[in-house]
C-alpha positions in Angstrom: -21.9 1.5 -72.4 -23.2 3.0 -69.1 -23.0 6.8 -68.9 -24.4 9.5 -66.6 -27.7 11.3 -67.5 -28.3 15.0 -66.9 -30.9 17.6 -67.6 -29.2 20.6 -69.2 -30.1 23.7 -67.3 -32.6 25.7 -69.2 -33.2 23.0 -71.8 -36.9 22.7 -70.9 -40.1 24.8 -71.3 -43.8 24.9 -70.6 -46.6 26.8 -72.2 -49.1 28.5 -69.9 -51.8 26.0 -69.0 -55.3 27.1 -70.2 -58.6 26.1 -68.6 -60.8 23.4 -70.0 -62.6 24.7 -73.2 -60.4 27.8 -73.0 -57.8 29.5 -75.3 -56.0 26.3 -76.3 -59.0 24.1 -76.9 -59.0 24.5 -80.7 -55.4 23.1 -81.1 -54.5 19.6 -81.9 -52.2 18.7 -79.0 -49.5 16.9 -81.0 -49.3 19.7 -83.6 -49.2 22.2 -80.8 -46.4 20.3 -79.0 -44.3 20.3 -82.3 -45.0 24.0 -82.9 -43.9 25.0 -79.4 -40.9 22.6 -79.2 -39.5 23.9 -82.5 -39.7 27.5 -81.3 -38.3 26.8 -77.8 -35.4 24.8 -79.1 -34.5 27.6 -81.5 -34.8 30.1 -78.7 -32.2 28.1 -76.7 -29.9 27.6 -79.8 -30.3 23.8 -79.5 -30.0 22.3 -82.9 -32.2 19.3 -83.8 -28.9 17.6 -84.8 -28.0 17.5 -81.1 -31.0 15.1 -80.5 -31.0 11.4 -81.4 -34.1 10.1 -79.6 -37.5 11.2 -78.5 -40.3 10.2 -76.1 -43.9 11.5 -76.3 -46.1 11.6 -73.3 -49.9 12.0 -73.8 -53.1 10.5 -72.3 -55.9 11.9 -74.4 -56.0 10.6 -78.0 -56.0 13.0 -80.9 -56.7 12.6 -84.6 -54.0 10.3 -86.0 -52.1 10.2 -82.7 -51.4 6.5 -83.6 -48.3 7.9 -85.3 -47.0 9.3 -82.1 -43.5 10.7 -81.6 -42.3 10.2 -85.1 -45.1 12.4 -86.4 -44.3 15.1 -83.9 -40.6 15.2 -84.6 -41.4 15.0 -88.3 -43.5 18.2 -88.0 -40.5 19.8 -86.3 -38.2 18.9 -89.2 -36.4 16.1 -87.4 -37.3 13.2 -89.7 -34.5 11.0 -88.2 -35.8 11.0 -84.6 -38.0 8.2 -83.5 -39.2 6.9 -80.1 -42.2 5.6 -78.1 -45.4 7.2 -76.8 -46.0 6.8 -73.1 -49.3 7.1 -71.3 -49.5 6.7 -67.6 -52.3 9.1 -66.6 -50.9 11.9 -64.4 -47.6 9.9 -63.8 -46.8 10.3 -67.5 -44.4 13.2 -66.9 -42.3 11.4 -64.3 -42.5 8.2 -66.4 -41.1 9.9 -69.5 -38.3 11.3 -67.5 -37.5 7.8 -66.1 -37.6 6.4 -69.6 -35.3 9.1 -71.0 -32.8 8.6 -68.2 -32.7 4.9 -68.8 -32.1 5.5 -72.5 -29.2 7.8 -71.8 -27.7 5.8 -69.0 -27.9 2.6 -71.0 -25.9 4.2 -73.9 -28.9 4.0 -76.3 -29.0 7.8 -76.6 -26.8 10.8 -76.1 -29.7 13.3 -76.1 -33.4 12.4 -75.6 -36.1 15.0 -76.1 -39.3 14.5 -74.0 -42.4 16.1 -75.2 -45.6 15.9 -73.1 -48.9 17.3 -74.3 -52.6 16.9 -73.7 -55.8 18.6 -74.5 -58.5 17.6 -72.1 -60.9 20.0 -73.9 -63.0 18.4 -76.6 -61.9 14.9 -75.6 -62.4 12.1 -78.0 -65.8 10.3 -78.1 -65.0 6.6 -78.8 -67.2 3.8 -80.0 -65.9 0.2 -79.5 -67.7 -2.3 -81.8 -69.1 -5.3 -80.1 -70.1 -8.1 -82.6 -71.3 -10.2 -79.7 -73.6 -7.5 -78.3 -77.4 -7.3 -78.9 -77.7 -6.4 -82.5 -74.0 -6.1 -82.8 -73.9 -3.0 -80.7 -70.8 -2.1 -78.7 -69.7 0.4 -76.0 -68.8 4.0 -76.2 -67.1 6.6 -73.9 -66.0 10.2 -73.6 -62.3 9.5 -73.0 -61.9 12.4 -70.5 -65.1 12.8 -68.6 -66.1 9.1 -68.3 -62.7 8.1 -67.0 -62.6 11.0 -64.5 -65.9 9.7 -63.2 -65.4 6.0 -63.1 -62.4 3.7 -62.3 -63.4 0.3 -63.8 -61.3 -1.5 -61.1 -62.1 0.5 -57.9 -65.6 1.3 -59.1 -65.4 5.0 -58.0 -64.8 8.5 -59.3 -61.6 10.4 -58.7 -63.3 12.6 -56.1 -64.4 9.5 -54.2 -60.7 8.6 -53.6 -60.2 12.0 -52.1 -63.2 11.6 -49.9 -62.0 8.2 -48.7 -58.6 9.6 -47.7 -60.2 12.7 -46.1 -62.4 10.4 -44.0 -59.5 8.1 -43.1 -57.3 10.9 -41.9 -60.1 13.1 -40.6 -59.3 16.0 -42.8 -62.0 18.7 -42.7 -63.0 21.1 -45.5 -61.6 24.0 -43.5 -58.2 22.3 -43.2 -58.2 21.7 -47.0 -59.1 25.3 -47.6 -56.2 26.5 -45.5 -53.9 24.6 -47.8 -55.7 26.1 -50.9 -55.0 29.6 -49.6 -51.4 28.8 -48.9 -51.0 27.4 -52.4 -52.6 30.4 -54.0 -50.1 32.6 -52.1 -47.2 30.5 -53.3 -48.5 30.7 -56.9 -48.7 34.5 -56.5 -44.9 34.5 -55.8 -44.4 33.1 -59.3 -46.3 36.0 -60.7 -44.4 38.6 -58.8 -42.1 41.1 -60.6 -43.9 40.6 -63.9 -43.9 36.8 -63.7 -40.2 36.6 -63.1 -40.2 33.0 -61.8 -42.4 31.7 -64.6 -40.3 33.5 -67.2 -37.4 31.3 -66.2 -38.9 28.5 -68.2 -42.0 29.9 -69.9 -42.2 32.3 -72.9 -44.5 35.1 -71.8 -46.5 36.7 -73.2 -47.5 33.6 -75.1 -48.9 33.9 -78.6 -51.7 31.4 -79.1 -51.7 30.2 -82.8 -54.7 29.5 -84.9 -55.5 25.9 -85.7 -53.3 26.1 -88.9 -50.4 27.6 -87.0 -50.2 30.5 -89.4 -51.1 33.5 -87.2 -51.7 34.4 -83.5 -55.3 34.6 -82.4 -54.7 35.5 -78.7 -52.1 36.3 -76.2 -51.8 34.7 -72.8 -49.9 36.5 -70.1 -49.9 33.5 -67.7 -52.0 30.5 -66.9 -55.7 30.8 -67.8 -58.4 29.6 -65.5 -56.8 30.2 -62.1 -59.7 31.3 -59.9 -59.1 33.8 -57.1 -59.6 32.4 -53.6 -60.4 34.0 -50.3 -61.1 32.5 -46.9 -64.6 33.9 -47.0 -65.3 32.6 -50.5 -64.0 29.1 -49.8 -66.0 28.9 -46.5 -69.2 29.4 -48.5 -68.6 26.4 -50.8 -70.5 23.3 -50.2 -68.9 19.8 -50.6 -69.4 18.4 -54.1 -70.8 15.2 -52.7 -73.4 15.3 -49.9 -71.8 14.5 -46.6 -68.3 14.9 -48.0 -65.5 17.5 -47.4 -64.1 18.0 -50.9 -65.4 21.3 -52.5 -64.6 22.7 -55.9 -62.2 25.0 -54.2 -60.2 22.0 -52.7 -59.5 20.4 -56.1 -57.8 21.2 -59.4 -59.4 21.9 -62.8 -58.8 20.2 -66.2 -56.6 22.1 -68.6 -54.6 22.1 -71.8 -50.9 22.6 -72.5 -47.6 21.2 -73.5 -44.2 20.8 -71.8 -40.8 19.7 -73.1 -37.4 18.7 -71.5 -34.1 17.4 -72.7 -32.1 14.6 -71.0 -28.5 14.2 -72.2 -25.0 12.9 -71.3 -22.8 15.2 -69.3 -20.9 16.3 -72.4 -24.1 17.2 -74.3 -25.5 19.0 -71.2 -22.5 21.3 -71.3 -23.4 22.1 -74.9 -27.1 22.5 -74.5 -27.5 24.3 -71.2 -28.3 28.0 -71.0 -26.0 28.1 -68.0 -23.4 25.2 -68.1 -22.2 26.0 -64.6 -25.4 24.5 -63.2 -25.6 20.7 -63.0 -28.9 18.8 -62.8 -28.8 15.1 -62.0 -31.7 12.7 -61.4 -30.9 10.6 -58.3 -33.9 8.3 -58.0 -37.3 7.2 -59.0 -40.2 5.5 -57.2 -43.5 4.0 -58.1 -46.3 2.8 -55.9 -49.9 1.6 -55.8 -52.0 2.0 -52.7 -55.2 0.3 -51.5 -58.1 0.5 -53.9 -59.9 3.8 -53.8 -57.3 5.8 -51.9 -55.4 7.5 -54.6 -54.2 10.7 -52.8 -52.2 8.7 -50.3 -50.2 6.8 -53.0 -47.4 9.4 -53.3 -46.2 8.7 -49.8 -44.9 5.3 -50.6 -43.7 6.3 -54.1 -41.7 9.1 -52.5 -40.1 6.8 -50.0 -39.1 4.4 -52.8 -37.5 7.3 -54.7 -35.6 8.4 -51.6 -34.4 4.8 -51.0 -33.3 4.6 -54.7 -31.3 7.8 -54.1 -30.0 6.6 -50.7 -31.5 9.6 -49.0 -34.1 10.5 -46.4 -36.8 13.1 -46.3 -34.5 15.2 -44.1 -32.0 15.4 -46.9 -34.6 17.1 -49.2 -34.6 20.9 -49.6 -37.7 21.3 -51.7 -40.8 19.3 -52.4 -43.2 19.6 -55.3 -46.4 17.6 -55.7 -49.0 16.9 -58.3 -51.9 17.5 -56.0 -55.3 17.2 -57.7 -56.8 17.5 -54.2 -55.6 19.5 -51.2 -55.8 16.3 -49.2 -52.8 15.0 -51.1 -50.5 17.5 -49.5 -52.0 17.2 -46.0 -51.5 13.4 -46.0 -48.0 13.7 -47.4 -47.0 16.1 -44.7 -48.5 14.1 -41.9 -46.8 10.9 -43.1 -43.4 12.2 -43.9 -43.1 15.2 -41.5 -42.2 17.6 -44.3 -43.5 21.1 -43.6 -46.9 21.5 -45.3 -46.5 25.2 -45.8 -43.0 24.8 -47.3 -44.1 22.4 -50.1 -45.0 23.7 -53.6 -43.3 27.1 -53.6 -44.2 29.1 -56.7 -47.2 27.0 -57.6 -48.6 23.5 -58.2 -51.2 21.7 -60.2 -53.9 22.3 -57.5 -53.8 25.9 -58.7 -52.6 26.1 -62.3 -54.5 23.1 -63.5 -54.4 19.5 -64.7 -53.7 18.6 -68.4 -52.6 15.2 -67.2 -49.6 14.2 -69.4 -47.6 17.5 -69.0 -48.6 18.1 -65.4 -45.8 16.3 -63.6 -43.1 17.5 -66.0 -44.0 21.1 -65.4 -43.8 20.5 -61.7 -40.3 19.0 -62.1 -39.2 22.0 -64.1 -40.4 24.4 -61.4 -38.7 22.2 -58.8 -35.4 22.6 -60.7 -35.8 26.4 -60.9 -36.6 26.7 -57.2 -33.5 24.8 -56.3 -31.5 26.9 -58.7 -32.8 30.1 -57.0 -31.7 28.5 -53.7 -28.2 28.1 -55.0 -28.6 24.4 -55.3 -30.0 21.5 -53.3 -32.0 18.3 -53.5 -35.6 18.2 -54.6 -38.4 15.6 -54.5 -41.4 15.5 -56.9 -44.3 13.2 -56.0 -47.7 12.9 -57.5 -50.7 10.5 -57.7 -52.2 9.0 -60.8 -55.2 7.1 -61.9 -55.5 3.5 -60.6 -54.5 4.5 -57.1 -50.9 4.8 -58.2 -48.1 7.4 -57.9 -44.6 8.2 -59.1 -41.8 10.2 -57.5 -38.5 11.7 -58.6 -35.4 12.9 -56.6 -33.3 15.6 -58.2 -30.0 17.2 -57.4 -29.2 20.8 -58.6 -25.8 22.3 -57.9 -22.8 24.1 -59.3 -20.3 22.0 -61.3 
């Protein structure tokens, strides 16, 4: 039986994101997701009995991750919760939200728990047997690094897609660095007043557990690996590729972390929300795939499809959040849609706080919800690119009941 789907206000969380090979690199990402989710649900007085379905989003395999979501919920003490594992590169967060909404709207679930998690650090090294190869030898890959550096279809690295778009739109390194400085300033707003914005959805200080989850081995006060940026420092950086425009300052960094969110019926949302007077609805989704080798421009079409799905225009949107692995993403989006470049990504974005892939988009969506709540309500748009020159977008509405 069809029913409405909502996100209960406050029924979501994110850990700080930690830099590649940093403070979370020793943790099995599925075990970490279960550990954090159990604590965060308890902190919000959300009983596991309220949840009847789950979805796991991850892109980097871990030991025994074949068992997916049922293993994660089993570790949480919820042996009756099953569900799929979804992997769609950096679109995973938006895709898990779409899947959860479809489950609830279709009457298959009253309350679906989304758990997204990835550890890009210490990525798996995989050997694929090849009986027909010389001497029976096969192929091997580093799941993280090799796939960052080579798209088997487009025959290019991720950074090449950014260079292609920068050349097409004639975007200089200086213009990219101006965006980087603006995004750092916006991220600084999330750290103001003792991290007041981040504490709306993140437990800080955050105790990092040991690999057996028996004791704390470190405390994180915020995201780890965010490098300071100045105009002078950025100007000294040379492009990563000779003749290009993309510097290390104009792109994000790999990271580790986990993010969770609940999607429910309206009745369940009233029970699970930390503030039931705030209503969060998902109005539309969009997916796109752009021309081969031009990934950062893909979100423009995905955003338009999500707006069409919600029967809205960009002028109806109060806040925009992007997954922007490159500064060129935001420049192109602003040029093509007319949305103010400086008004996007208030309080932070993945360009600054990092890129653990599966959880990245879902954290952006959570921050979008909190920005709209601070505004007293409004409509928000999340958009972000993903591997394969693709993108996904989500339109949200946050307001008083």
